[in-house]
C-alpha positions, 0 to 999 in steps of 0.5 A, a space after each residue: 502390160 496389165 498392171 491392175 488386179 486380175 479378175 480372180 484377185 478382184 473376186 477375192 477382194 470383193 468376197 472378203 469385203 462382202 463377208 467382213 463388211 457384213 459381220 465386222 461393224 462398229 456394234 460388233 467391234 465395241 464388244 472387244 473394247 478395253 478387253 471386255 471380251 477376247 478379240 476373236 470372232 469364232 463365227 466369222 473365222 469359220 465363215 471366212 474359212 468356209 469361203 476359202 479365204 483362210 487357205 487362199 495361199 495354200 496348195 489345193 492338196 492341203 485344202 487351200 485355194 492354190 492361189 498366192 501371196 497377192 490374193 492373200 494380201 488382198 484379204 489382209 487389206 480387207 481385214 484392216 478396212 473392217 478391223 476384223 477380229 481375226 488372227 489373219 496375219 499370224 495364222 495365214 502369213 507368219 505361220 502357215 506360209 513358212 510351214 508350207 514352204 519349209 516344213 517336212 511333209 509329215 508336218 505339212 500333212 498334219 497341220 495345213 489341211 486343218 489350218 486351211 479349214 480354220 479348224 486350228 489356229 497357228 501363230 508365230 513368235 517373232 519378237 523378244 524383249 528388247 529384240 525385234 529382229 526375228 532373224 537373230 534371236 537372242 533371248 531364246 536358246 535351244 540345246 540338243 538332248 538326244 533327238 529333242 531340242 530343249 528351249 529356254 527363254 522368252 518371246 513377247 507379243 505372240 498373237 493368239 498364243 492361247 488358241 494356237 495349236 503350234 507357234 513358229 519360232 526361232 531359237 539360238 542353238 550355239 552359233 546356229 539358228 534353229 526354227 521349230 514349231 512349239 506346242 503352247 500347251 507343252 510342259 514348261 510353257 507359261 503364257 502371260 497375257 499382255 495388253 496392247 493398244 489394239 486389244 488383240 490377244 497377245 502373250 508373253 511366252 516364258 519357256 523353261 526347259 521345254 522339250 520339242 520333239 524332232 518331228 516339230 523341228 523345221 531346221 536345226 541350222 541355217 534358220 536365218 533364211 527361213 526367218 528372213 523369208 517369214 519376216 518379209 512376208 509378215 511385214 508386207 502383210 502388215 503394210 497391206 493391213 495398214 493400207 486398209 485401215 488408213 484408206 477406210 479412215 480417209 474415206 470416213 473423214 471425206 464422208 464426214 466433211 461432205 456432210 458436216 456444215 458450217 455457215 450453211 456449206 459443207 466444211 469440205 469446201 473450206 480450203 484448209 479442210 480440202 488441202 488436208 484431205 488431199 494430203 491424206 489421199 496422196 499419202 494413202 495412194 503412195 502407201 498403196 503403190 509401195 505395198 503392192 510393189 513389195 507384195 507383187 515381188 514377194 508373190 513372185 519369189 523375187 528379191 524384195 528386201 528394199 521394197 519391203 523396207 520402203 513399204 514399212 517406212 510409208 506404212 508407219 509415216 502414213 498411219 501417223 499422218 492420216 491418224 492426225 489428219 482424220 481426227 483433225 477434220 472431224 473435230 471433237 467427233 474424232 475422239 468420241 468413243 461413240 464414233 468409230 474413228 478412234 478404233 482406226 486411229 488406235 490401229 494405225 498407231 499400233 501397226 506403226 509401232 509394230 512395224 518399227 521406227 520409220 526413222 530407223 528403217 530409213 537409216 537402214 535403207 540409206 546404209 544399204 543404198 550407200 553400200 550399193 545393195 538396195 540398188 539391185 533388190 
């Protein structure tokens, strides 16, 4: 049995690595540090869209490549490796995929061709104040007025909300969960900029009696399954991004310790440094295996709740440990703002916090194991 990537998948990876490697370097990224400018490279976004990377997992009838989540995750990994300033996860995974899977045909026809071409940006609002569970919204409520839904409440940490044509979100409608697409320019929507560790443009979205037309409603009840489907793919994509970030930081440290000399020998020959880098390598490889196990199951539409949970635990812990280890072996260079490692360390911690506490995920996994659920997917 072949467990490696297919030729098509390797081609996707190589294409993404070449385009992003050419355009997303330290000099380019420095323009976005400390919010000096909005962290979005429009020219690079157009380039990856023209190369077919934005629409990798969208069907050909919508202008996509007709591939799957596996190929899309390879692209996401490369955005992590380069820290590319693009809305890749929020657009390609959290919004476009559930629209293709669950939205009405008119909605698909109106949004997905432009989304695949990179002509519009889509996003998703998955978090609320004090509530990180997208399956169980508590803050945003929806009431029916005729055929319209009227929304009130708040969502936080909404990526690229200022540029989005539509934002996917869930709202509590009585005892039911509705899922819909919101136009952020609609009356009653207020976007409040938030400052986050990675400098990515994120917003608090305040909703005050916002009317949503029936054509933008994906479902009025039973939205838990849709949001669970979306959340698992978003988390797996974040793990793939974390894999790219940690792998590059590890290789940066390995290169540095091979060149940095003390006592006329490379510091990589010192036992303590060698052991530290070996631990990094083991960590990254474990994250790689856990991530691709989860992604492969999701790509096959197989149950993957347990595997996504395991990947989230590894992504959080590996990001934490690799961040410390790579800074440690770099010495003072690791925190020098003129050297690129610090950006990778920020993203490792940002992804760790976005994924949620590894201790909490471990406790949840343990509870599922105790109930016998996690033993069978």
